PDB file of N, CA, C, O and CB in Angstrom:
ATOM      1  N   UNK A   1     -41.470  16.968   3.287  1.00  0.00           N
ATOM      2  CA  UNK A   1     -40.893  15.946   2.457  1.00  0.00           C
ATOM      3  C   UNK A   1     -39.652  16.536   1.930  1.00  0.00           C
ATOM      4  O   UNK A   1     -38.690  16.614   2.695  1.00  0.00           O
ATOM      5  CB  UNK A   1     -41.836  15.470   1.333  1.00  0.00           C
ATOM      6  N   UNK A   2     -39.555  16.938   0.785  1.00  0.00           N
ATOM      7  CA  UNK A   2     -38.394  17.389   0.175  1.00  0.00           C
ATOM      8  C   UNK A   2     -38.469  19.005   0.135  1.00  0.00           C
ATOM      9  O   UNK A   2     -39.507  19.633  -0.073  1.00  0.00           O
ATOM     10  CB  UNK A   2     -38.259  16.717  -1.264  1.00  0.00           C
ATOM     11  N   UNK A   3     -37.053  19.636   0.396  1.00  0.00           N
ATOM     12  CA  UNK A   3     -37.012  20.829   0.352  1.00  0.00           C
ATOM     13  C   UNK A   3     -36.530  21.384  -0.880  1.00  0.00           C
ATOM     14  O   UNK A   3     -35.731  20.803  -1.614  1.00  0.00           O
ATOM     15  CB  UNK A   3     -36.405  21.190   1.315  1.00  0.00           C
ATOM     16  N   UNK A   4     -37.140  22.778  -1.149  1.00  0.00           N
ATOM     17  CA  UNK A   4     -36.382  23.367  -2.397  1.00  0.00           C
ATOM     18  C   UNK A   4     -35.663  24.489  -2.096  1.00  0.00           C
ATOM     19  O   UNK A   4     -36.125  25.478  -1.528  1.00  0.00           O
ATOM     20  CB  UNK A   4     -37.259  23.750  -3.517  1.00  0.00           C
ATOM     21  N   UNK A   5     -34.391  24.331  -2.518  1.00  0.00           N
ATOM     22  CA  UNK A   5     -33.429  25.619  -2.177  1.00  0.00           C
ATOM     23  C   UNK A   5     -32.980  26.252  -3.570  1.00  0.00           C
ATOM     24  O   UNK A   5     -32.534  25.610  -4.521  1.00  0.00           O
ATOM     25  CB  UNK A   5     -31.954  25.138  -1.247  1.00  0.00           C
ATOM     26  N   UNK A   6     -33.153  27.444  -3.521  1.00  0.00           N
ATOM     27  CA  UNK A   6     -32.921  28.514  -4.626  1.00  0.00           C
ATOM     28  C   UNK A   6     -31.583  28.767  -4.256  1.00  0.00           C
ATOM     29  O   UNK A   6     -30.915  28.956  -5.273  1.00  0.00           O
ATOM     30  CB  UNK A   6     -33.905  29.896  -4.653  1.00  0.00           C
ATOM     31  N   UNK A   7     -30.848  28.856  -3.121  1.00  0.00           N
ATOM     32  CA  UNK A   7     -29.553  29.338  -3.045  1.00  0.00           C
ATOM     33  C   UNK A   7     -28.469  28.495  -3.485  1.00  0.00           C
ATOM     34  O   UNK A   7     -28.695  27.460  -4.112  1.00  0.00           O
ATOM     35  CB  UNK A   7     -29.317  29.687  -1.825  1.00  0.00           C
ATOM     36  N   UNK A   8     -27.253  28.894  -3.179  1.00  0.00           N
ATOM     37  CA  UNK A   8     -26.041  27.926  -3.615  1.00  0.00           C
ATOM     38  C   UNK A   8     -26.105  26.627  -2.403  1.00  0.00           C
ATOM     39  O   UNK A   8     -26.756  26.667  -1.359  1.00  0.00           O
ATOM     40  CB  UNK A   8     -24.304  28.919  -3.565  1.00  0.00           C
ATOM     41  N   UNK A   9     -25.295  25.573  -2.852  1.00  0.00           N
ATOM     42  CA  UNK A   9     -25.090  24.814  -2.328  1.00  0.00           C
ATOM     43  C   UNK A   9     -23.927  25.023  -1.515  1.00  0.00           C
ATOM     44  O   UNK A   9     -22.998  25.738  -1.890  1.00  0.00           O
ATOM     45  CB  UNK A   9     -25.178  24.013  -3.009  1.00  0.00           C
ATOM     46  N   UNK A  10     -23.953  24.156   0.079  1.00  0.00           N
ATOM     47  CA  UNK A  10     -23.024  24.633   0.837  1.00  0.00           C
ATOM     48  C   UNK A  10     -21.557  23.849   0.218  1.00  0.00           C
ATOM     49  O   UNK A  10     -21.613  22.747  -0.328  1.00  0.00           O
ATOM     50  CB  UNK A  10     -23.464  24.343   2.434  1.00  0.00           C
ATOM     51  N   UNK A  11     -20.414  24.528   0.383  1.00  0.00           N
ATOM     52  CA  UNK A  11     -19.309  23.828  -0.159  1.00  0.00           C
ATOM     53  C   UNK A  11     -18.246  23.360   0.571  1.00  0.00           C
ATOM     54  O   UNK A  11     -17.234  22.801   0.146  1.00  0.00           O
ATOM     55  CB  UNK A  11     -18.812  24.488  -0.995  1.00  0.00           C
ATOM     56  N   UNK A  12     -18.596  23.672   1.879  1.00  0.00           N
ATOM     57  CA  UNK A  12     -17.782  22.892   3.124  1.00  0.00           C
ATOM     58  C   UNK A  12     -16.576  23.970   3.143  1.00  0.00           C
ATOM     59  O   UNK A  12     -16.573  25.045   2.542  1.00  0.00           O
ATOM     60  CB  UNK A  12     -17.180  20.999   2.762  1.00  0.00           C
ATOM     61  N   UNK A  13     -15.643  23.491   3.893  1.00  0.00           N
ATOM     62  CA  UNK A  13     -14.350  24.161   4.446  1.00  0.00           C
ATOM     63  C   UNK A  13     -13.502  24.137   3.330  1.00  0.00           C
ATOM     64  O   UNK A  13     -13.455  23.149   2.598  1.00  0.00           O
ATOM     65  CB  UNK A  13     -13.645  23.441   5.711  1.00  0.00           C
ATOM     66  N   UNK A  14     -12.591  25.498   3.071  1.00  0.00           N
ATOM     67  CA  UNK A  14     -11.790  25.283   1.842  1.00  0.00           C
ATOM     68  C   UNK A  14     -10.683  24.310   2.217  1.00  0.00           C
ATOM     69  O   UNK A  14     -10.360  23.914   3.337  1.00  0.00           O
ATOM     70  CB  UNK A  14     -11.191  26.655   1.255  1.00  0.00           C
ATOM     71  N   UNK A  15     -10.207  24.034   1.101  1.00  0.00           N
ATOM     72  CA  UNK A  15      -9.129  22.662   1.188  1.00  0.00           C
ATOM     73  C   UNK A  15      -7.794  23.306   1.244  1.00  0.00           C
ATOM     74  O   UNK A  15      -7.453  24.362   0.710  1.00  0.00           O
ATOM     75  CB  UNK A  15      -9.162  21.502  -0.264  1.00  0.00           C
ATOM     76  N   UNK A  16      -7.029  22.423   2.046  1.00  0.00           N
ATOM     77  CA  UNK A  16      -5.739  22.773   2.268  1.00  0.00           C
ATOM     78  C   UNK A  16      -4.799  21.752   1.522  1.00  0.00           C
ATOM     79  O   UNK A  16      -4.396  20.720   2.060  1.00  0.00           O
ATOM     80  CB  UNK A  16      -5.494  22.841   3.757  1.00  0.00           C
ATOM     81  N   UNK A  17      -4.498  22.117   0.281  1.00  0.00           N
ATOM     82  CA  UNK A  17      -3.764  21.584  -0.630  1.00  0.00           C
ATOM     83  C   UNK A  17      -2.543  20.904  -0.153  1.00  0.00           C
ATOM     84  O   UNK A  17      -2.247  19.767  -0.520  1.00  0.00           O
ATOM     85  CB  UNK A  17      -3.499  22.502  -1.494  1.00  0.00           C
ATOM     86  N   UNK A  18      -1.930  21.514   0.559  1.00  0.00           N
ATOM     87  CA  UNK A  18      -0.595  21.010   1.071  1.00  0.00           C
ATOM     88  C   UNK A  18      -0.489  19.761   1.835  1.00  0.00           C
ATOM     89  O   UNK A  18       0.448  18.968   1.746  1.00  0.00           O
ATOM     90  CB  UNK A  18      -0.043  21.963   1.889  1.00  0.00           C
ATOM     91  N   UNK A  19      -1.635  19.629   2.679  1.00  0.00           N
ATOM     92  CA  UNK A  19      -2.002  18.484   3.456  1.00  0.00           C
ATOM     93  C   UNK A  19      -2.454  17.377   2.494  1.00  0.00           C
ATOM     94  O   UNK A  19      -1.960  16.250   2.468  1.00  0.00           O
ATOM     95  CB  UNK A  19      -3.108  18.843   4.482  1.00  0.00           C
ATOM     96  N   UNK A  20      -3.587  17.883   1.591  1.00  0.00           N
ATOM     97  CA  UNK A  20      -3.800  16.714   0.527  1.00  0.00           C
ATOM     98  C   UNK A  20      -2.863  16.117  -0.200  1.00  0.00           C
ATOM     99  O   UNK A  20      -3.113  14.979  -0.596  1.00  0.00           O
ATOM    100  CB  UNK A  20      -4.553  17.044  -0.395  1.00  0.00           C
ATOM    101  N   UNK A  21      -1.655  16.696  -0.525  1.00  0.00           N
ATOM    102  CA  UNK A  21      -0.850  16.397  -1.316  1.00  0.00           C
ATOM    103  C   UNK A  21       0.186  15.256  -0.370  1.00  0.00           C
ATOM    104  O   UNK A  21       0.651  14.234  -0.875  1.00  0.00           O
ATOM    105  CB  UNK A  21      -0.263  17.764  -1.922  1.00  0.00           C
ATOM    106  N   UNK A  22       0.408  15.649   0.990  1.00  0.00           N
ATOM    107  CA  UNK A  22       1.190  14.842   1.886  1.00  0.00           C
ATOM    108  C   UNK A  22       0.537  13.357   2.134  1.00  0.00           C
ATOM    109  O   UNK A  22       1.171  12.314   2.295  1.00  0.00           O
ATOM    110  CB  UNK A  22       1.328  15.641   3.243  1.00  0.00           C
ATOM    111  N   UNK A  23      -0.960  13.531   2.125  1.00  0.00           N
ATOM    112  CA  UNK A  23      -1.927  12.471   2.399  1.00  0.00           C
ATOM    113  C   UNK A  23      -1.840  11.571   1.203  1.00  0.00           C
ATOM    114  O   UNK A  23      -1.724  10.351   1.317  1.00  0.00           O
ATOM    115  CB  UNK A  23      -3.407  13.016   2.641  1.00  0.00           C
ATOM    116  N   UNK A  24      -1.903  12.258  -0.058  1.00  0.00           N
ATOM    117  CA  UNK A  24      -1.773  11.451  -1.023  1.00  0.00           C
ATOM    118  C   UNK A  24      -0.343  10.675  -1.481  1.00  0.00           C
ATOM    119  O   UNK A  24      -0.276   9.553  -1.984  1.00  0.00           O
ATOM    120  CB  UNK A  24      -2.252  12.181  -1.937  1.00  0.00           C
ATOM    121  N   UNK A  25       0.964  11.728  -1.118  1.00  0.00           N
ATOM    122  CA  UNK A  25       2.234  11.059  -1.260  1.00  0.00           C
ATOM    123  C   UNK A  25       2.176   9.977  -0.041  1.00  0.00           C
ATOM    124  O   UNK A  25       2.786   8.959  -0.368  1.00  0.00           O
ATOM    125  CB  UNK A  25       3.551  12.161  -1.177  1.00  0.00           C
ATOM    126  N   UNK A  26       1.752   9.919   0.958  1.00  0.00           N
ATOM    127  CA  UNK A  26       1.701   8.725   2.093  1.00  0.00           C
ATOM    128  C   UNK A  26       0.985   7.781   1.497  1.00  0.00           C
ATOM    129  O   UNK A  26       1.510   6.674   1.620  1.00  0.00           O
ATOM    130  CB  UNK A  26       1.020   9.049   3.530  1.00  0.00           C
ATOM    131  N   UNK A  27      -0.352   7.786   0.691  1.00  0.00           N
ATOM    132  CA  UNK A  27      -1.126   6.836   0.373  1.00  0.00           C
ATOM    133  C   UNK A  27      -0.104   6.118  -0.776  1.00  0.00           C
ATOM    134  O   UNK A  27       0.356   5.000  -0.543  1.00  0.00           O
ATOM    135  CB  UNK A  27      -2.622   7.391  -0.075  1.00  0.00           C
ATOM    136  N   UNK A  28       0.153   6.688  -1.774  1.00  0.00           N
ATOM    137  CA  UNK A  28       1.104   5.990  -2.776  1.00  0.00           C
ATOM    138  C   UNK A  28       2.097   5.137  -2.314  1.00  0.00           C
ATOM    139  O   UNK A  28       2.191   3.970  -2.695  1.00  0.00           O
ATOM    140  CB  UNK A  28       1.793   6.891  -3.524  1.00  0.00           C
ATOM    141  N   UNK A  29       3.157   5.882  -1.174  1.00  0.00           N
ATOM    142  CA  UNK A  29       4.151   5.092  -0.599  1.00  0.00           C
ATOM    143  C   UNK A  29       3.599   4.023   0.082  1.00  0.00           C
ATOM    144  O   UNK A  29       4.378   3.073  -0.004  1.00  0.00           O
ATOM    145  CB  UNK A  29       4.969   5.801   0.234  1.00  0.00           C
ATOM    146  N   UNK A  30       2.540   3.720   0.767  1.00  0.00           N
ATOM    147  CA  UNK A  30       1.983   2.821   1.486  1.00  0.00           C
ATOM    148  C   UNK A  30       1.579   1.589   0.325  1.00  0.00           C
ATOM    149  O   UNK A  30       1.813   0.388   0.459  1.00  0.00           O
ATOM    150  CB  UNK A  30       0.760   3.524   2.335  1.00  0.00           C
ATOM    151  N   UNK A  31       1.012   2.148  -0.659  1.00  0.00           N
ATOM    152  CA  UNK A  31       0.534   1.099  -1.434  1.00  0.00           C
ATOM    153  C   UNK A  31       1.803   0.428  -2.414  1.00  0.00           C
ATOM    154  O   UNK A  31       1.801  -0.766  -2.712  1.00  0.00           O
ATOM    155  CB  UNK A  31      -0.720   1.711  -2.308  1.00  0.00           C
ATOM    156  N   UNK A  32       2.747   1.266  -2.807  1.00  0.00           N
ATOM    157  CA  UNK A  32       4.014   0.430  -3.407  1.00  0.00           C
ATOM    158  C   UNK A  32       4.693  -0.289  -2.339  1.00  0.00           C
ATOM    159  O   UNK A  32       5.224  -1.364  -2.618  1.00  0.00           O
ATOM    160  CB  UNK A  32       5.139   1.369  -4.125  1.00  0.00           C
ATOM    161  N   UNK A  33       4.748   0.209  -1.039  1.00  0.00           N
ATOM    162  CA  UNK A  33       5.609  -0.555  -0.089  1.00  0.00           C
ATOM    163  C   UNK A  33       4.860  -2.369   0.205  1.00  0.00           C
ATOM    164  O   UNK A  33       5.444  -3.448   0.304  1.00  0.00           O
ATOM    165  CB  UNK A  33       5.630   0.555   1.535  1.00  0.00           C
ATOM    166  N   UNK A  34       3.331  -2.013   0.271  1.00  0.00           N
ATOM    167  CA  UNK A  34       2.661  -3.004   0.940  1.00  0.00           C
ATOM    168  C   UNK A  34       2.773  -4.158  -0.462  1.00  0.00           C
ATOM    169  O   UNK A  34       2.888  -5.381  -0.384  1.00  0.00           O
ATOM    170  CB  UNK A  34       0.960  -2.441   1.562  1.00  0.00           C
ATOM    171  N   UNK A  35       2.709  -3.443  -1.513  1.00  0.00           N
ATOM    172  CA  UNK A  35       2.479  -4.318  -2.820  1.00  0.00           C
ATOM    173  C   UNK A  35       3.759  -5.023  -2.870  1.00  0.00           C
ATOM    174  O   UNK A  35       3.718  -6.174  -3.304  1.00  0.00           O
ATOM    175  CB  UNK A  35       2.167  -3.452  -4.284  1.00  0.00           C
ATOM    176  N   UNK A  36       4.968  -4.514  -2.480  1.00  0.00           N
ATOM    177  CA  UNK A  36       6.246  -5.407  -2.491  1.00  0.00           C
ATOM    178  C   UNK A  36       6.323  -6.409  -1.782  1.00  0.00           C
ATOM    179  O   UNK A  36       6.883  -7.435  -2.167  1.00  0.00           O
ATOM    180  CB  UNK A  36       7.305  -4.845  -2.175  1.00  0.00           C
ATOM    181  N   UNK A  37       5.656  -6.252  -0.382  1.00  0.00           N
ATOM    182  CA  UNK A  37       5.641  -7.197   0.596  1.00  0.00           C
ATOM    183  C   UNK A  37       4.575  -8.221   0.381  1.00  0.00           C
ATOM    184  O   UNK A  37       4.745  -9.225   1.072  1.00  0.00           O
ATOM    185  CB  UNK A  37       5.508  -6.570   1.845  1.00  0.00           C
ATOM    186  N   UNK A  38       3.703  -8.234  -0.256  1.00  0.00           N
ATOM    187  CA  UNK A  38       2.783  -9.217  -0.730  1.00  0.00           C
ATOM    188  C   UNK A  38       3.211  -9.983  -1.656  1.00  0.00           C
ATOM    189  O   UNK A  38       3.091 -11.203  -1.541  1.00  0.00           O
ATOM    190  CB  UNK A  38       1.709  -8.746  -1.155  1.00  0.00           C
ATOM    191  N   UNK A  39       3.806  -9.402  -2.777  1.00  0.00           N
ATOM    192  CA  UNK A  39       4.414  -9.882  -3.609  1.00  0.00           C
ATOM    193  C   UNK A  39       5.471 -10.926  -3.352  1.00  0.00           C
ATOM    194  O   UNK A  39       5.669 -11.981  -3.954  1.00  0.00           O
ATOM    195  CB  UNK A  39       4.767  -8.986  -4.147  1.00  0.00           C
ATOM    196  N   UNK A  40       6.221 -10.301  -2.137  1.00  0.00           N
ATOM    197  CA  UNK A  40       7.393 -11.292  -1.765  1.00  0.00           C
ATOM    198  C   UNK A  40       6.814 -12.512  -0.867  1.00  0.00           C
ATOM    199  O   UNK A  40       7.244 -13.655  -1.029  1.00  0.00           O
ATOM    200  CB  UNK A  40       8.627 -10.456  -0.872  1.00  0.00           C
ATOM    201  N   UNK A  41       5.950 -12.246  -0.041  1.00  0.00           N
ATOM    202  CA  UNK A  41       5.070 -12.992   0.720  1.00  0.00           C
ATOM    203  C   UNK A  41       4.616 -14.514  -0.062  1.00  0.00           C
ATOM    204  O   UNK A  41       4.804 -15.682   0.281  1.00  0.00           O
ATOM    205  CB  UNK A  41       3.801 -11.991   0.992  1.00  0.00           C
ATOM    206  N   UNK A  42       3.993 -13.953  -1.162  1.00  0.00           N
ATOM    207  CA  UNK A  42       3.308 -15.016  -2.211  1.00  0.00           C
ATOM    208  C   UNK A  42       4.490 -15.879  -2.824  1.00  0.00           C
ATOM    209  O   UNK A  42       4.305 -17.095  -2.866  1.00  0.00           O
ATOM    210  CB  UNK A  42       2.428 -14.186  -3.552  1.00  0.00           C
ATOM    211  N   UNK A  43       5.645 -15.386  -3.287  1.00  0.00           N
ATOM    212  CA  UNK A  43       6.909 -16.046  -3.660  1.00  0.00           C
ATOM    213  C   UNK A  43       7.395 -16.879  -2.504  1.00  0.00           C
ATOM    214  O   UNK A  43       7.547 -18.094  -2.630  1.00  0.00           O
ATOM    215  CB  UNK A  43       7.989 -15.013  -4.071  1.00  0.00           C
ATOM    216  N   UNK A  44       7.612 -16.319  -1.517  1.00  0.00           N
ATOM    217  CA  UNK A  44       7.811 -16.939  -0.146  1.00  0.00           C
ATOM    218  C   UNK A  44       6.906 -18.236   0.340  1.00  0.00           C
ATOM    219  O   UNK A  44       7.461 -19.205   0.858  1.00  0.00           O
ATOM    220  CB  UNK A  44       7.553 -15.810   0.848  1.00  0.00           C
ATOM    221  N   UNK A  45       5.620 -18.195   0.159  1.00  0.00           N
ATOM    222  CA  UNK A  45       4.801 -19.093   0.445  1.00  0.00           C
ATOM    223  C   UNK A  45       4.785 -19.932  -0.708  1.00  0.00           C
ATOM    224  O   UNK A  45       4.502 -21.102  -0.450  1.00  0.00           O
ATOM    225  CB  UNK A  45       3.603 -18.596   0.838  1.00  0.00           C
ATOM    226  N   UNK A  46       5.003 -19.674  -1.886  1.00  0.00           N
ATOM    227  CA  UNK A  46       5.392 -20.739  -3.118  1.00  0.00           C
ATOM    228  C   UNK A  46       6.708 -21.582  -2.856  1.00  0.00           C
ATOM    229  O   UNK A  46       6.790 -22.726  -3.305  1.00  0.00           O
ATOM    230  CB  UNK A  46       5.670 -19.884  -4.585  1.00  0.00           C
ATOM    231  N   UNK A  47       7.600 -21.086  -2.222  1.00  0.00           N
ATOM    232  CA  UNK A  47       9.063 -21.703  -2.138  1.00  0.00           C
ATOM    233  C   UNK A  47       8.788 -22.516  -0.899  1.00  0.00           C
ATOM    234  O   UNK A  47       9.330 -23.617  -0.998  1.00  0.00           O
ATOM    235  CB  UNK A  47      10.449 -20.545  -1.968  1.00  0.00           C
ATOM    236  N   UNK A  48       8.230 -22.379   0.069  1.00  0.00           N
ATOM    237  CA  UNK A  48       7.826 -22.737   0.970  1.00  0.00           C
ATOM    238  C   UNK A  48       7.083 -24.206   0.970  1.00  0.00           C
ATOM    239  O   UNK A  48       7.499 -25.248   1.476  1.00  0.00           O
ATOM    240  CB  UNK A  48       7.226 -21.756   1.291  1.00  0.00           C
ATOM    241  N   UNK A  49       5.834 -23.973   0.236  1.00  0.00           N
ATOM    242  CA  UNK A  49       5.034 -24.910   0.145  1.00  0.00           C
ATOM    243  C   UNK A  49       5.374 -26.094  -1.066  1.00  0.00           C
ATOM    244  O   UNK A  49       4.981 -27.261  -1.071  1.00  0.00           O
ATOM    245  CB  UNK A  49       3.797 -24.219   0.011  1.00  0.00           C
ATOM    246  N   UNK A  50       6.105 -25.506  -1.934  1.00  0.00           N
ATOM    247  CA  UNK A  50       6.153 -26.316  -3.094  1.00  0.00           C
ATOM    248  C   UNK A  50       7.423 -26.577  -3.741  1.00  0.00           C
ATOM    249  O   UNK A  50       7.583 -27.512  -4.526  1.00  0.00           O
ATOM    250  CB  UNK A  50       5.365 -25.795  -3.995  1.00  0.00           C
ATOM    251  N   UNK A  51       8.578 -25.523  -3.324  1.00  0.00           N
ATOM    252  CA  UNK A  51       9.915 -26.035  -3.700  1.00  0.00           C
ATOM    253  C   UNK A  51      10.561 -26.805  -2.676  1.00  0.00           C
ATOM    254  O   UNK A  51      11.689 -27.263  -2.857  1.00  0.00           O
ATOM    255  CB  UNK A  51      10.800 -24.970  -4.060  1.00  0.00           C
ATOM    256  N   UNK A  52       9.863 -26.992  -1.516  1.00  0.00           N
ATOM    257  CA  UNK A  52      10.419 -27.855  -0.644  1.00  0.00           C
ATOM    258  C   UNK A  52      11.293 -26.720   0.341  1.00  0.00           C
ATOM    259  O   UNK A  52      12.319 -27.163   0.858  1.00  0.00           O
ATOM    260  CB  UNK A  52      11.333 -29.083  -1.488  1.00  0.00           C
ATOM    261  N   UNK A  53      10.988 -25.524   0.571  1.00  0.00           N
ATOM    262  CA  UNK A  53      11.924 -24.808   1.342  1.00  0.00           C
ATOM    263  C   UNK A  53      11.685 -24.886   2.842  1.00  0.00           C
ATOM    264  O   UNK A  53      12.573 -24.690   3.672  1.00  0.00           O
ATOM    265  CB  UNK A  53      11.924 -23.434   0.912  1.00  0.00           C
ATOM    266  N   UNK A  54      10.263 -25.223   3.165  1.00  0.00           N
ATOM    267  CA  UNK A  54       9.869 -25.498   4.386  1.00  0.00           C
ATOM    268  C   UNK A  54       9.759 -23.952   5.075  1.00  0.00           C
ATOM    269  O   UNK A  54       9.778 -22.954   4.355  1.00  0.00           O
ATOM    270  CB  UNK A  54      10.917 -26.571   5.079  1.00  0.00           C
ATOM    271  N   UNK A  55       9.671 -23.885   6.179  1.00  0.00           N
ATOM    272  CA  UNK A  55       8.973 -22.587   6.776  1.00  0.00           C
ATOM    273  C   UNK A  55      10.185 -21.657   7.091  1.00  0.00           C
ATOM    274  O   UNK A  55      10.029 -20.436   7.093  1.00  0.00           O
ATOM    275  CB  UNK A  55       8.007 -22.902   8.240  1.00  0.00           C
ATOM    276  N   UNK A  56      11.382 -22.229   7.355  1.00  0.00           N
ATOM    277  CA  UNK A  56      12.461 -21.140   7.751  1.00  0.00           C
ATOM    278  C   UNK A  56      13.167 -20.793   6.262  1.00  0.00           C
ATOM    279  O   UNK A  56      13.760 -19.734   6.055  1.00  0.00           O
ATOM    280  CB  UNK A  56      13.717 -21.809   9.010  1.00  0.00           C
ATOM    281  N   UNK A  57      13.024 -21.739   5.371  1.00  0.00           N
ATOM    282  CA  UNK A  57      13.296 -21.276   3.803  1.00  0.00           C
ATOM    283  C   UNK A  57      12.434 -20.209   3.471  1.00  0.00           C
ATOM    284  O   UNK A  57      13.008 -19.231   2.992  1.00  0.00           O
ATOM    285  CB  UNK A  57      13.031 -22.428   2.691  1.00  0.00           C
ATOM    286  N   UNK A  58      11.319 -20.142   3.586  1.00  0.00           N
ATOM    287  CA  UNK A  58      10.384 -19.570   3.155  1.00  0.00           C
ATOM    288  C   UNK A  58      10.330 -18.042   3.779  1.00  0.00           C
ATOM    289  O   UNK A  58      10.069 -16.984   3.206  1.00  0.00           O
ATOM    290  CB  UNK A  58       9.289 -20.426   3.388  1.00  0.00           C
ATOM    291  N   UNK A  59      10.689 -18.316   5.233  1.00  0.00           N
ATOM    292  CA  UNK A  59      11.110 -17.144   5.754  1.00  0.00           C
ATOM    293  C   UNK A  59      11.859 -16.091   5.227  1.00  0.00           C
ATOM    294  O   UNK A  59      11.595 -14.908   5.015  1.00  0.00           O
ATOM    295  CB  UNK A  59      11.624 -17.403   6.586  1.00  0.00           C
ATOM    296  N   UNK A  60      12.931 -16.837   5.050  1.00  0.00           N
ATOM    297  CA  UNK A  60      14.464 -16.464   4.592  1.00  0.00           C
ATOM    298  C   UNK A  60      14.136 -15.715   3.229  1.00  0.00           C
ATOM    299  O   UNK A  60      14.480 -14.540   3.103  1.00  0.00           O
ATOM    300  CB  UNK A  60      15.608 -17.963   4.329  1.00  0.00           C
ATOM    301  N   UNK A  61      13.562 -16.295   2.341  1.00  0.00           N
ATOM    302  CA  UNK A  61      12.863 -15.852   1.013  1.00  0.00           C
ATOM    303  C   UNK A  61      12.254 -14.530   1.152  1.00  0.00           C
ATOM    304  O   UNK A  61      12.531 -13.592   0.405  1.00  0.00           O
ATOM    305  CB  UNK A  61      11.736 -16.843   0.564  1.00  0.00           C
ATOM    306  N   UNK A  62      11.297 -14.459   2.263  1.00  0.00           N
ATOM    307  CA  UNK A  62      10.559 -13.452   2.591  1.00  0.00           C
ATOM    308  C   UNK A  62      11.026 -12.216   2.817  1.00  0.00           C
ATOM    309  O   UNK A  62      10.606 -11.164   2.335  1.00  0.00           O
ATOM    310  CB  UNK A  62       9.990 -13.736   3.461  1.00  0.00           C
ATOM    311  N   UNK A  63      12.165 -12.428   3.786  1.00  0.00           N
ATOM    312  CA  UNK A  63      12.913 -11.202   4.493  1.00  0.00           C
ATOM    313  C   UNK A  63      13.995 -10.727   3.023  1.00  0.00           C
ATOM    314  O   UNK A  63      14.154  -9.557   2.678  1.00  0.00           O
ATOM    315  CB  UNK A  63      13.998 -11.849   6.255  1.00  0.00           C
ATOM    316  N   UNK A  64      14.441 -11.561   2.538  1.00  0.00           N
ATOM    317  CA  UNK A  64      15.647 -10.937   1.642  1.00  0.00           C
ATOM    318  C   UNK A  64      14.720 -10.356   0.291  1.00  0.00           C
ATOM    319  O   UNK A  64      15.100  -9.269  -0.143  1.00  0.00           O
ATOM    320  CB  UNK A  64      17.021 -12.329   1.119  1.00  0.00           C
ATOM    321  N   UNK A  65      13.728 -10.894  -0.291  1.00  0.00           N
ATOM    322  CA  UNK A  65      12.963 -10.268  -1.210  1.00  0.00           C
ATOM    323  C   UNK A  65      12.225  -8.674  -0.865  1.00  0.00           C
ATOM    324  O   UNK A  65      12.280  -7.686  -1.597  1.00  0.00           O
ATOM    325  CB  UNK A  65      11.949 -11.323  -1.476  1.00  0.00           C
ATOM    326  N   UNK A  66      11.661  -8.768   0.235  1.00  0.00           N
ATOM    327  CA  UNK A  66      11.150  -7.795   1.104  1.00  0.00           C
ATOM    328  C   UNK A  66      12.270  -6.533   0.748  1.00  0.00           C
ATOM    329  O   UNK A  66      12.088  -5.529   0.059  1.00  0.00           O
ATOM    330  CB  UNK A  66      11.094  -8.385   2.801  1.00  0.00           C
ATOM    331  N   UNK A  67      13.399  -6.948   1.429  1.00  0.00           N
ATOM    332  CA  UNK A  67      14.771  -5.815   1.678  1.00  0.00           C
ATOM    333  C   UNK A  67      14.990  -5.469   0.102  1.00  0.00           C
ATOM    334  O   UNK A  67      15.176  -4.318  -0.294  1.00  0.00           O
ATOM    335  CB  UNK A  67      16.522  -6.651   2.540  1.00  0.00           C
ATOM    336  N   UNK A  68      14.950  -6.488  -0.656  1.00  0.00           N
ATOM    337  CA  UNK A  68      15.615  -6.218  -1.985  1.00  0.00           C
ATOM    338  C   UNK A  68      14.556  -5.098  -2.651  1.00  0.00           C
ATOM    339  O   UNK A  68      14.803  -3.970  -3.079  1.00  0.00           O
ATOM    340  CB  UNK A  68      15.802  -7.749  -2.980  1.00  0.00           C
ATOM    341  N   UNK A  69      13.272  -5.834  -2.578  1.00  0.00           N
ATOM    342  CA  UNK A  69      12.377  -4.584  -3.338  1.00  0.00           C
ATOM    343  C   UNK A  69      12.282  -3.374  -2.850  1.00  0.00           C
ATOM    344  O   UNK A  69      11.938  -2.477  -3.620  1.00  0.00           O
ATOM    345  CB  UNK A  69      11.030  -4.825  -3.471  1.00  0.00           C
ATOM    346  N   UNK A  70      12.588  -3.046  -1.340  1.00  0.00           N
ATOM    347  CA  UNK A  70      12.554  -1.869  -0.748  1.00  0.00           C
ATOM    348  C   UNK A  70      13.462  -1.135  -1.326  1.00  0.00           C
ATOM    349  O   UNK A  70      13.210   0.039  -1.600  1.00  0.00           O
ATOM    350  CB  UNK A  70      12.694  -1.901   0.538  1.00  0.00           C
ATOM    351  N   UNK A  71      14.618  -1.673  -1.596  1.00  0.00           N
ATOM    352  CA  UNK A  71      16.071  -1.171  -1.926  1.00  0.00           C
ATOM    353  C   UNK A  71      15.739  -0.529  -3.215  1.00  0.00           C
ATOM    354  O   UNK A  71      15.980   0.661  -3.417  1.00  0.00           O
ATOM    355  CB  UNK A  71      17.330  -2.386  -2.057  1.00  0.00           C
ATOM    356  N   UNK A  72      15.095  -1.439  -4.241  1.00  0.00           N
ATOM    357  CA  UNK A  72      14.987  -1.196  -5.555  1.00  0.00           C
ATOM    358  C   UNK A  72      13.706  -0.072  -5.576  1.00  0.00           C
ATOM    359  O   UNK A  72      13.652   0.473  -6.678  1.00  0.00           O
ATOM    360  CB  UNK A  72      14.759  -2.647  -6.402  1.00  0.00           C
ATOM    361  N   UNK A  73      12.996   0.257  -4.930  1.00  0.00           N
ATOM    362  CA  UNK A  73      11.844   1.225  -4.817  1.00  0.00           C
ATOM    363  C   UNK A  73      12.503   2.698  -4.559  1.00  0.00           C
ATOM    364  O   UNK A  73      12.109   3.652  -5.230  1.00  0.00           O
ATOM    365  CB  UNK A  73      10.785   0.763  -3.531  1.00  0.00           C
ATOM    366  N   UNK A  74      13.347   2.828  -3.733  1.00  0.00           N
ATOM    367  CA  UNK A  74      14.045   3.897  -3.289  1.00  0.00           C
ATOM    368  C   UNK A  74      14.914   4.548  -4.190  1.00  0.00           C
ATOM    369  O   UNK A  74      15.566   5.525  -3.823  1.00  0.00           O
ATOM    370  CB  UNK A  74      14.702   3.562  -2.273  1.00  0.00           C
TER     371      UNK A  74
END
């Protein structure tokens, strides 16, 4: 059934902190840019559906807002 260990638990491989920080920075960047894209998508959908801009108007709003958001984040 259950085993009783009296020694230390395994800690696994040593951490590579440089790779950990690179992965974290990549995750933060992906989160920022995907948030900008999703907000721009929601605004473009609202412009296309409710403001009467249509598909191509909403697409233009999406492209402009996405590039503006990326420019402002850099």
